[in-house]
C-alpha positions, 0 to 999 in steps of 0.5 A: 499500499503506498502512502505516508506517514507524517510525523512531527518534531514537537506538538504544534508544529504543523503536521495537520497543515502539511498532511493536508497540503499533501492529501489536497495534491495527491488528490488533484493527480487523481488518486484515490487516497484514505485517511487516518488519525490513529490516536486524537487528544484534547477531544472536545465537544466538537470532536477529533479536529485535527480528523475532521480536517483531514477528512475533508482535505481527503474528501474521504467518505470513511466515518470519523470513527474510522478515521480517528478509532482513539479520540481522547479528551486530554490534551496530554501524550496519548498514553497518559491521555488513555490513562485518564479515560481508563483504556490501553492502546493496542498496536495491533487493533490499531494496525487492523482498522488501518488495514480496514481503511487501506483496503478501500484506497489507492493510497494512505496519509496517516497523521501521529500525534506528537513526535517518534517517542510520543508513548501510546502504551508503557510498552510502544511509541508512535515509531513503533506505530509508523512501523507496524503501519510500514509507511515511509516518513514525512517530518514536519519540524519547525522553523524557529530555534532549536529546530536543528536539534529537533530535528536532527534528533528525529531524523537519526532516531528513524534511521535507527529504528528502520523507519525510510524517510521520505523527506522533511517539511518545514512549517512556519506555524509559529508565524514569521521568524527573526534574524537569528531564526532565519540563520540557524534555519538556513544552517539546517536546511543546508544540512537536510540537503535532499531530504528537504521537501517542503516549505509552508510559509505562515498561513493566516487562520483558515487559510491552505497552503498552496501545492507547491510549497510541497515537492509531491514528486519528491515525496512520491519517490520517497513512497517507491 
């Protein structure tokens, strides 16, 4: 099953915006793309908002419960939020839910929660879930100071765990950068080289990134 697993260097880095941009690009090429947000935390009365955004971007007819099978109210790491809700997240169960969705579509785009080492349970992390789904990673990182360390840690963790990398996308979810941040980010771009497959500018609420912000051809090549 061709697809991508969108992860991040941190929470709030813009994973959903990047995933939605990828989804719109794939749909624009005529592909039938399924989407999944296996676990979403901080879910209020409005439901899982990330999953809803992904569903809309994919034009999916799958139910929200299929797209986001674990929706938890506490805004914390999945293992913590699950414990608060009195449940345990099982990788095998999520894998079966993924297979059911994937069987209906040509492609799958999955968005994780937090970063690769965020705990899903006492025995599993988000990286274990990515390995179960067998999808190449798209790592989303922020532009501000600290991004070099966070990005390199994430890339090295992926490589150490044998997780294939389709690319890295820089997201300016925090808004415009200072001169120091910009110089720091330039160094990261140099280090990433061909791994850098996109950069999303600061976006006003409710607006979408243009399709050319992400090199979709490079990501597709990374899948192959």
